[in-house]
TIKOL-630345 format. One record per residue (C-alpha): residue in three letters; residue number from 1; x, y, z. Coordinates in pm, 1 decimal. Each point is the difference from the previous one (the first is absolute). Layout:
<rs>
ala	NUM	X	Y	Z .
...
</rs>
This chain:
<rs>
met	1	1.9	4.7	-8.6 .
leu	2	294.1	238.1	135.2 .
met	3	151.1	-79.5	-355.9 .
leu	4	-294.5	72.6	-194.3 .
glu	5	-66.7	286.9	176.4 .
asn	6	343.6	157.0	-51.9 .
lys	7	-7.2	-58.1	-370.1 .
his	8	-344.5	197.7	12.2 .
his	9	175.9	280.9	177.7 .
his	10	280.6	-5.5	-242.0 .
lys	11	-238.2	7.5	-291.7 .
leu	12	-200.0	290.8	138.2 .
phe	13	342.4	186.3	85.2 .
leu	14	108.5	-60.2	-381.7 .
glu	15	-367.0	127.0	-121.9 .
gln	16	20.0	309.6	226.0 .
leu	17	342.5	70.8	-115.5 .
arg	18	-101.7	11.0	-375.6 .
ser	19	-318.2	201.6	78.6 .
arg	20	135.0	227.7	263.5 .
pro	21	384.8	19.2	-80.3 .
his	22	-26.0	349.2	235.5 .
glu	23	-94.7	-162.6	290.5 .
ile	24	228.4	-286.5	4.7 .
ala	25	379.0	44.0	-90.1 .
ala	26	120.4	-348.2	16.4 .
leu	27	74.2	-282.7	-235.8 .
ala	28	-136.3	-263.2	256.7 .
pro	29	-124.9	-38.0	343.0 .
ser	30	242.4	22.8	274.7 .
ser	31	209.7	-298.3	79.5 .
arg	32	-57.2	-154.9	334.4 .
ala	33	379.0	93.7	89.0 .
leu	34	-91.2	369.0	-51.9 .
cys	35	-288.2	-24.9	194.2 .
asp	36	172.3	-172.1	286.9 .
lys	37	278.6	260.8	-6.6 .
met	38	-229.7	281.7	45.6 .
val	39	-184.0	-156.7	286.0 .
glu	40	294.0	-165.6	187.7 .
arg	41	82.4	283.0	219.8 .
leu	42	-346.0	53.0	130.7 .
arg	43	-148.5	-175.1	334.1 .
pro	44	-366.3	-45.5	46.6 .
asn	45	22.3	95.9	357.6 .
phe	46	151.1	363.8	-106.4 .
gly	47	-343.4	92.2	-149.0 .
asn	48	-188.8	-5.5	-312.3 .
val	49	107.6	53.1	-377.9 .
ile	50	-173.5	181.1	-290.3 .
glu	51	78.4	-120.2	-327.0 .
leu	52	-2.9	218.5	-325.9 .
gly	53	-72.1	-149.5	-348.2 .
ala	54	-73.4	-349.8	152.6 .
gly	55	-106.3	-113.1	-331.5 .
thr	56	-75.5	-382.0	14.0 .
gly	57	135.4	-24.3	348.7 .
lys	58	363.3	-137.8	-57.1 .
ile	59	136.5	218.1	280.7 .
thr	60	-305.6	-62.1	233.9 .
glu	61	69.9	-381.9	-17.7 .
ser	62	357.2	75.9	127.5 .
leu	63	-146.3	225.2	259.0 .
leu	64	-195.2	-282.5	114.7 .
ser	65	250.3	-264.3	-18.2 .
his	66	237.0	214.2	232.0 .
gly	67	-279.9	5.6	276.2 .
phe	68	-233.4	261.9	-94.1 .
ser	69	-371.8	-44.3	39.8 .
gln	70	-237.8	127.8	-264.6 .
asn	71	-153.5	281.3	229.9 .
gln	72	332.6	130.3	61.4 .
leu	73	15.2	98.1	-369.1 .
ala	74	-139.7	265.5	-220.0 .
leu	75	17.9	-70.2	-364.7 .
phe	76	10.8	283.1	-263.4 .
asp	77	-79.6	-22.9	-363.8 .
ile	78	-159.3	231.2	-266.2 .
asn	79	-84.0	-308.4	-213.3 .
glu	80	-356.2	-140.3	49.2 .
arg	81	79.7	-339.0	-117.7 .
phe	82	287.5	-28.3	235.1 .
cys	83	-180.9	128.9	280.3 .
lys	84	-271.8	-265.2	-70.7 .
ile	85	287.2	-263.9	15.2 .
leu	86	132.6	158.6	304.3 .
lys	87	-338.8	-14.5	190.9 .
thr	88	-67.8	-353.5	-94.9 .
ser	89	354.2	-132.5	107.2 .
phe	90	58.2	224.1	310.1 .
pro	91	-363.0	43.9	131.0 .
lys	92	91.7	121.9	340.2 .
ser	93	260.2	232.9	-136.3 .
tyr	94	-115.6	371.7	-81.5 .
val	95	-0.8	37.1	-376.0 .
ile	96	-34.4	357.5	-121.1 .
gln	97	-38.2	79.1	-383.2 .
met	98	146.7	359.2	17.2 .
ser	99	300.6	161.7	-94.4 .
ala	100	325.9	-22.6	223.4 .
glu	101	-21.9	379.8	48.2 .
asp	102	-294.7	-53.1	201.8 .
leu	103	167.5	-273.7	258.2 .
arg	104	-139.6	210.0	261.7 .
met	105	-310.1	-182.4	-31.0 .
ala	106	115.6	-316.8	117.4 .
pro	107	-171.9	-61.4	315.9 .
leu	108	336.4	-150.8	191.9 .
leu	109	171.9	151.4	258.2 .
asn	110	330.1	-74.9	140.0 .
val	111	132.9	-35.0	-343.6 .
gln	112	368.0	-125.3	19.3 .
ala	113	69.0	-28.8	-406.9 .
ile	114	-156.1	77.7	-328.1 .
val	115	106.2	-233.4	-265.2 .
ser	116	-12.3	141.7	-350.8 .
gly	117	-56.9	-165.8	-310.5 .
leu	118	-39.5	293.0	-153.7 .
pro	119	178.9	85.8	-357.8 .
met	120	148.6	302.6	170.5 .
leu	121	257.9	82.0	-290.5 .
ser	122	-301.5	47.3	-235.9 .
leu	123	-209.0	218.9	240.3 .
lys	124	33.4	386.8	-21.5 .
lys	125	234.7	138.6	243.2 .
asp	126	-291.5	210.3	191.7 .
leu	127	-199.1	-314.2	23.9 .
gln	128	301.1	-182.9	150.4 .
glu	129	77.7	280.6	268.7 .
lys	130	-394.9	-8.9	66.4 .
ile	131	-19.8	-394.7	52.9 .
leu	132	312.7	11.5	205.3 .
asn	133	-106.0	297.4	224.1 .
glu	134	-332.7	-174.8	74.3 .
ala	135	195.5	-309.4	76.8 .
phe	136	205.2	170.3	261.8 .
lys	137	-315.4	146.9	147.6 .
lys	138	-147.2	-348.7	32.5 .
leu	139	305.3	-193.1	115.9 .
lys	140	71.7	12.8	376.2 .
ser	141	319.8	152.1	139.1 .
gly	142	311.8	-234.2	-133.3 .
gly	143	-215.0	-119.8	-276.6 .
val	144	135.7	-110.4	-326.5 .
phe	145	-121.6	27.2	-373.3 .
ile	146	136.7	-276.5	-221.1 .
gln	147	19.5	18.2	-357.6 .
tyr	148	153.2	-215.6	-284.5 .
thr	149	130.4	141.3	-334.4 .
tyr	150	142.6	-136.8	-311.9 .
gly	151	240.7	289.0	-10.9 .
leu	152	362.7	34.1	109.0 .
lys	153	-88.2	309.1	236.9 .
pro	154	-245.8	74.3	270.0 .
pro	155	-355.3	-5.7	-131.6 .
ile	156	-56.2	348.1	184.0 .
ser	157	203.9	303.2	-127.9 .
arg	158	244.3	167.5	225.8 .
lys	159	-196.8	306.0	-0.6 .
ile	160	-305.0	-157.8	112.4 .
arg	161	171.4	-177.5	277.5 .
gln	162	183.2	328.1	119.4 .
arg	163	-354.5	160.6	-6.9 .
leu	164	-145.1	-273.8	206.1 .
asn	165	304.5	-55.3	236.8 .
leu	166	40.0	-360.2	-109.0 .
ser	167	281.1	-239.0	-32.0 .
ala	168	36.7	-259.4	-254.9 .
lys	169	170.2	-328.5	79.6 .
leu	170	43.0	-293.4	-251.4 .
ile	171	-96.6	-318.5	176.9 .
ser	172	85.6	-245.0	-270.5 .
pro	173	-26.4	-52.9	-356.6 .
val	174	-197.7	-302.8	-143.5 .
leu	175	143.6	-158.3	-280.6 .
asn	176	-242.4	-277.6	-48.2 .
asn	177	-291.7	204.1	-98.6 .
leu	178	-112.7	112.3	-361.0 .
pro	179	141.1	253.8	-24.8 .
pro	180	275.6	10.4	285.7 .
ala	181	-116.5	240.9	252.3 .
arg	182	121.4	192.7	310.5 .
val	183	-181.2	60.9	347.2 .
tyr	184	37.3	340.0	175.1 .
glu	185	-114.0	106.0	317.3 .
phe	186	-63.1	383.2	73.8 .
arg	187	-32.7	125.5	347.6 .
lys	188	-50.7	349.3	144.7 .
thr	189	350.1	150.0	127.9 .
ile	190	-3.8	141.0	320.2 .
ile	191	88.4	394.6	-31.3 .
</rs>
């Protein structure tokens, strides 16, 4: 059943990539290795998690396999078909069909991390900044914004990081992903 479900999700991903390339800037769904790398430093007892660009739920599955419960997760996606899959697959999670810039609408408190599958490099700079600004309003003190990229540099420009007082740290390259990716953590710097 799970194998059939994954094939269906993969088919839907490719279908949505063809019909909505501006929303989906990846050649394939994220690999398990990338998803695990994104969540490996998070701990369920430290608080809740918001996922941006949740797609068909690959990162969500990694969060659950790392001990999070569904009710600790708020899953954002603007794609109606992806949201239907998320609601079916994760019925106890908060599934929100809304732009990431509205993440303040997530009903969760005590948010330790925001994990992003957004195509950050293809977003306009002002939208990137708005998303990050909202993210750090929602995160508890010491919270982290985790983003992967296919680029060689942090996916958030130095100017935006400076304006928002953010540090960027490369966590790890993930070579067994198509294409290879890098995972970054962004945190508020103490002034």
